[in-house]
N, C-alpha and C positions, 0 to 999 in steps of 0.2 A: 656325697657320704660315702661312694662307693669306694672310690680314687682315695680318700682320708681314710678307711676303715683298711685296706690292702698296704697301705704306708704304714702304718700304726701296727700292725700285726708281724711287719717285717724287723720291727726297732726292737731286739734282745737284749737290750742293755740293761733293761730293770729284770730281768729275769733271776727266780732265785735258783739258786744249786741244788743238785740231790740231797747230798750233806745235810744242806740247811732245813729243805722237807722234811727231811726224815728225823731228823732230831727235833723238830718243831710237833711231827706226830706224838714220838713217841713221850715228850714232855706233857702233852695234852691229856693224857692219861684215858683218851675215849679210845673206845674200839669200835674201827671203821672197818667195813666191808670191804673186800678187793673193789669194787665199783666205785665207793666213796673213795679210796686213796688212788684209783686210777685219775679221778677227778681231781686230786688235790692236785696231785702233778700235775697234769694236764693246765690247770691256771696258774699255778706257780711257776713252769717253766715256760711259759705260755709269753708272746710278747707283751709290746705295748696294748694290744686288744685282744682279750680273749672272751670267748661266749659258752657259759654252760649253761645245755638246753639240761633242765631238770625237771621232771612229772613232779605234781604235787606232792606234799610231802615226802620228798626223797633226801632230806636231811639238807638241806643247799645251806642254809645258815648255821647249821652243825661243822660242816665241813670246814668253814671259813675259820673257824678259832685259832688251827694251827698254823695257817696260811699268815693272819693278822699279825699273831706272836711273831712268825719270821721276818715277813716286812718291817717290823718296828723293829727287829733285831738284828735288820740289815744296815750295817754302818758303812759301806761301800760308797755310798755318794753322800752320807753328812751322820756326824760322829752321835748324831741323837737318833738315829736311824730315821722309817720312813714314814710319813705319816699318813694315815689308812683316812677316807673319809669315806662314808656311805649314805648313798641317796635312793629313793624310790618315788615314784606318780605322787606319792600320798606320805604325810607324816605318818600316819599309822600303818604304813609299811614299811618307812624306814626304820620307823623306832625298831623293834626286834634283831635290827644290824647290831644295835649296841650287845645283845647278847653272844656276839661271839667276841664282843671287847673292842670294836668301833668306838669312839667316844663321841666322835661329830657325826651326825648324821643330819638329811635333811630332806625335805619336800622338791623335787623337782622345778616347779615354777620358785620359788625362793633361790634354790643355787643356781639357777641359770639368771635370776637378777644381780646375783653378787658376782657373778662373773662377769657381765656388760657394764658394770660399775666398777669393776675391778678390785672389788672387796675381794672377792677369793679369786687369786690367779695363782695355780699350783705349778709344780717344779721339779722334775728328773727324778726328787723322791719321794714324789705323792701318787698315792693307787689312790683312785676312786673306784669304787664296788657300786655297781646299778643292781640294784635288786628290781625282781616282776617287768623285766624290760622290754614283754609284749606289751605293755600300755603304752611304752615310750613312741610315740609317731618318727618319721624321718628328719622332719626339720628340728627339735630341740637334739636329737641325736646330733645332728649333724654341727650344731656350737659346740657340741661336749667333744666331736672328734676333732673340730678346728681348734678346741685348748689344747689337746693331746696334742695335736701339731707344733703348738707355736711353745708350749714349754717342755715337750717331752715324758708327761706323766705318764701313768699307766692306769690303764683302763680295764677292770674286770666287770662282766655280766653276769646274771642271773637270770633264768626264765625259762618259759615255755611257749613255744608260738600255739600250741591246741588248745591254752587258756584265752581269756576275755582278753581282746585287743585293744589296740588304741582308736577312740574316738576319732580322732582326725583322717585325713586321708593317707594312704601309704600303710606302708606294711614295714619298720625296720629291722625285724628279725627277717624276714623273706630276702632283702636286701643283702645282709650280711651273712644269707647262708647261700648265696649265687656269687658271693666276693672270697670270703674268706677261704685258707687250706683248710684242710680237715682236718689240720692238728691245733686250729684254733677254734676248732668247732666240736670240742668234747659233748658228752651226753651223759647225762644220769639218771635210767630210765625204769630205777624199780625201787618202788614207792614204800615208804618205811611208815606212814600214817596210819592206814588202819590196818587194825590190830588181826585180822580176820584172813584168813587166804581168799574166801570167796571176795570178800570185803575189795579186797586190791586186784582181784580177776574184774570185777564190777567196776570199779573205777579204772581198771585198763582198757576196757572194751567201751567206756563214752568215750575216751580220750582216740581212738582211733578211729571212730564214729561208728559204732557197733549198737546204736544206740539200741534199737529191738532185742536184740541178743542180750544187753544188759538188762533191758526192762522184762524182759521173760524171768530173768533170774529173779529180779524184786518184785514181780508180783507173785512168783512161787513163796517166797520171804513175806509178801505181806507187806512191803515197804512202800511198794507206788500202787498208786486209788487213784481211779475214776470218779469226782465226788460228783454228785447230780444238785440242782436246785439253781438258782438264780445268782448272781454274782455276791450278795450279802451272804448269801448261805454257804456258799463255797468258803469266803475270807470266814463265816463263823467255825465250821468245821478246821479248818485251819489253825486258828486261835483254840479251840479246844483239844487240839492235839499238842498244840506247845505247850499250854498248862499242864494236860495231864503229863507229859513226859519230862516236866520240868520237876513234877511233884515225885517221878519215880528216880530220875536221877539226882535230886535230893536225896530222898532217904537213902540212895545207895552212897554215898557222899562222894556226890561227882563235885570236881571244881572248876572244870570248863563248861557245863553244862550244856543247855541246848542252843541253837542259836537258828534264825530266818533267812534267807533271802528271795529278793523277788527281782522280775526283770526291771521294775520302771518304779522310779520314785511316789507316783503315784499308787500302786499295788505295797507298796512299805507304808503310806501311811494310813490305807485303810486297814491292813493288818493289824499295825500296831496301835489303831483305834479300840480294834476287836478286841486286840489281848488285852488291853488298859481296861476294858468295858468290865470284861469276866474276872480280873485282880482285883476292879475296886469293888465289885460285888461282893466280892468275898473277905472284901473290908483288910486287902493288903493296900489297898492307895488309900490317903487318906482323905475327910471330907472337904479339909479347906482349902477347894478347887479354885484357883483364879485364870480366868481366860484370856491370855496372852496375842499380842498380834507378833506373828515372825515372818519370818522369811528367809529360805533356802540362799545356798550359794548360788543357784544359777536365776535369781532373782524371784521366783516364786513365791509367792504371801499366801497364807492361811493363819488360820486361829490356833491357837494351840494353850490346851487347858494343861494346867500345871498343878500337882497337888504332894504331899507328901508321898513317899514310896516310889513317885515315879521316874523313868526311866528318860533320859531326853539324849540326845544325838551332838554334839558339838560339830560346826559347820569351820572353824580356823583353827590355828594353832592357840591356845587359850592361857591365860596367865592368873592366880590367883592367890591367896594369903594361907598358907598350911603351919601351924603351928607358927602364927604370930610373924612369918616370913615369907618375901614375895616368891614363887617359883613357880616353875610349869604344871600345870595343871591335867592338859589333854591335848591332842591335836586333832584335826579333819576325821571326821569319821569313827572318835571314841566315844563310847556309850558310858556315860557317869549317872548315878543317881542321885532322885534329890532328896536332900534331909529334914530340908526345912528352908525358911526363912529368916534373913538377917535385917536389919534398918536397910540398908544400901543392898541389897542383892536375895542370892542363892547360898546356900549351904547344900555341897554335894561332897559325894564317895565318889572318887576316882577310880578307873579300872584296876589300878594297883590298891585298891583300897585305904588311903588316906583321904581325910575329911578338910576339904577345901572352903573357906570362903569368897566368892567371888562378886564383886561390885556389877549392879547393873551394866555400867560403861563399860566393861570387857565382855559381855554377853550380846551386845548389841549392835546392828548396823548404822554407823556413822552417819551413812545419807539418808536412811528410811526411820531410825529410832527404831526399829524392830527387831525382836530378838532372834539372833542366830541360833536358833537351837531345832531341831525336828523331832519326831518320832523314835524312840529309841528301844523299840523291840524287835523290829527289826533291819535289815540293810541290803541296798541294791547287789546286784549280784559283782557287779564291777567294785563296791567299795569292801564288799566279803572277802574277796580274794587276798588270799594270806591271812587268814584267821583259821585257825585251828579250833574245835570243838570237840565234845563228847561224839553229840549227835546232830544232826543239822537236817532242818527243812527245806528243800527246794519248792518253794513256794508259786503255782503258774493259775491266780485265780483270770487270767485271760487266755490260756489255751496254750498252746505251743506255736503258733503262728510266729510268733515274733522273736524266738530263741533260736540258734545256731549249735552245732556242735560242739563251739568254743566256750559259749556261756556255760552250757549245758554240764561240760567235765568241771567248771571251775564250780560251780555249785553242787554237782555231785560229789567232789571229794576234800570237801571242807570236815568230816568229822573223820572221829577214829574209830567209832562204830557205824551206828546205823544212820544212813541217809534216807529222811521219809520223803518221797516224790507224792507231791500232793498237784493233782490236775481238774482245771473244769471241766467235765463233760459236756456242756451245753457248748461253752464254746468251740471244741473239736468235734463239735457233732456240727455246730453251723459252718465252721471251715470245710469238713468232708461233705456239706448239704452241696454247697455253694460251688464244688468242684463237679457234682454231678451235669448231666446234659439237662437242660429245660424237657422237662415230658418224662425223663426220665424217675422210675418208680422203684427201682430196687432199695430194698429196704439197707440200712446202715447198722451193720451188727456191730459187738462189741471190739471186733478182732478187727474190723475197718478200723475203727476211732484206735485202737492200740497201732495198728501199720500208720497212722497218719503220724500218730505222737512221736514212734521212731525215725520216722523220716526229717519230722523237722528238729529234732536232737541231734539227726547224724549231717546234717548241712554244712557243707564249708564252703561258704562263700570266697571266690576269690575277691583281693583287694587289689585293683590295678594302680600299676605302677607307673610312673614316669619313664623311668628306663626301658618299660616294654616298647614303648612306641618307637625308642632310638633299636632300639633290639630288630621290632618288625619292621624296618625302616633296610637295616643291614641285612636281615634275610633275604628280605625279597631283592635287592640289592645283587646279593649271590647267588641265586636261584635266577636272574637274568645272566648273569656273566656266565653261569653256568648253562644257559640253553643256549646262547651264541655261541659258547666253546663247540657245543656238541651239534651245532646248525653248521659249523665250518667245520668242523672233520668229516660230517656227513658229504656235504659237498665237497672238498677233497678226496674223499673213497671215491666217490660217485664217479668224477671225474679222471680218475685212475681208470677206471674202470671202462668208461666210455668218452674217451677223447671228445665228442660230439656233444657231452651231454650238455652244455650250457648252452649250444644251439636249440636243441629238443626242449631242452626244460622251457626256454624262451617262447618256442612255439607253442607246448602247451600253457602257459602262462597267458600267453595272448588268445589260445582259443578258449581259455577260462572266462577270460574278460568279455573276449565277444558273446560268448556265450551269454554271461551274466547282464550284457548290455542289450544282446537280440529278445531276453526274453520279459523284458519288459512290453517290445512289440510286436509277440506274437502273435496274440489274440488279434490287434489292428492286421498285421499282415492276413491271418485266417481271414478277416472279413473280406479285404482288397482281393484277396484270391478268389473268394467265395464270387463276390461282385463282378470280376473281370471273367470271370468262365460264363456267368448267367450273358453278361453283356454280348462274350463270342458265342453264345448257343443262341441269342436271338439273331446277331448277326448272320450265323450259318441259317439260321432259318429263312430269313428275308433272302439272300443268295440262293438259296433252293428256290423258295417263290419264285423269284424273277427268271431264275435260268428255268424254271418247268412253262411260265410265264411265255418265257420267248420262244422255249422250241412248242409249242401251240399254237405262236403267233407263225413261226414258220411253218410248220405244217399245214396251216390255212392259206398261206401263201403261196405254196407248192400245187395244194389243190386248183386255188384260182388260175395259176399259171395254167393247169391243166386242161381249164375247164377253157379259157380263153384259146388255146391251141385248137381244142375241138370243134369251134364254131367257127375258125377261118378258116377250115376243109372247105371241097365241093359239096354239093348241093343234093341230096340225096335223090334217086331215081323215083318220079312217080307214074301211076300207073296210065293206061291206053284211055281213059275214059276220059281223062281229065285233060 
């Protein structure tokens, strides 16, 4: 992938001229900032592969409008201008590219299937625009780069590595950042979504991994809360806030309303059920409820109650009848409102306000015959990436142990106005308590809980890349070569200073080797020396005893000889009376 990206970035055959870009900007009638204009020129003047890093709400889709017009007006490669195709991980994320004038948009999986079957085979006058590229893994990115190498098409990518990343292994943006030259990696780091300067500052802090500071500001504003109680109570509080804020926004004439995102599908289902119960109690959802067997795109099964007034989520690209004509109704991730039932299906209101009749067969999974529908009052954080609302609720009924800075920033940057952060206090408390040592009775304070939340929301775990192994091997080899060079230089320097250095060094090495060898036998040598010393002492004592005995024997023999000599002489004289 890295090699393909470098080759594509060096191909400037499809780059737009400065004049063409300037003329397209003028014709668009849009007032761009200097930073946005710089990003437009960087994309238009770039090579066969350019990646624009744009923060959430920076107006990436808007700045595409003059570029799309310029590409279509470029007749150097084709008399009809250049073909522009848009794509993203999901249909719901790809469709907004049509607002920039891109007529053909696809989800990534169908696009790759079309490439494999040959249904889509671009050419040198084709421009492929990829949005939300942080969710695209290296493997599908490689397939697109192989298509670029084969056809010479131009690929322009938009995304932000600091938002929710690909579920698959690897990090495509990190590989591109290591590979592409700086001119192929323009940045647009000023958000335009949040209407207040404080809101933009808070969103920026979450992006930088400074969640603790951002949460402190949100707590001052009353927009971040730890909710007590069990899981059902926390979910109920989230639903109550949703209903209350929805009423306020409707009264103010809001068009985009309030949205809810949560980390997992289970969280989304529970929050949607709680919201549905409250709306049903208020009479906004009808009493004609029927419970259907349903299934989601991952194969999870559940029971889905549907009544008039319900909101449900589509899990695939869906077609129906609008004004007696067959047309596209919605894509995976779109929320639709149930208006009632027909003889053979449901009547729905699409996200753009059209009324559509859908047959059951278009709503059912072909293998299980279950409805491919889900609860529609909340979305997962990954599915919500790319939406814009007036207010948003970042719902965390399981606490923050399962979130990262990437998902947090994505959830905290969806709204123009207020983003409410609702967290389960009990879940955070349990996480913090298990971090304490056994027997530690130090009380856990509210500040400890918020510190834990800030730490979790600031984590940016690194996703290991396959090229890391190769880089580590290359780095170790270079270190070994540097070590050998340094050692050789030290040896040559020492030899010049002392010609006998080698002989002396060899003696020292032998001495060291001998010392290492003898060290294992020192104890035995000490015992042998002690035993020999004791043996010598015994021998000396025996010899001394023998010498003393011999001396005594010699003295006795001398005394006897003397006595014998005295006995053999003249007899002593006797008196006259004898």
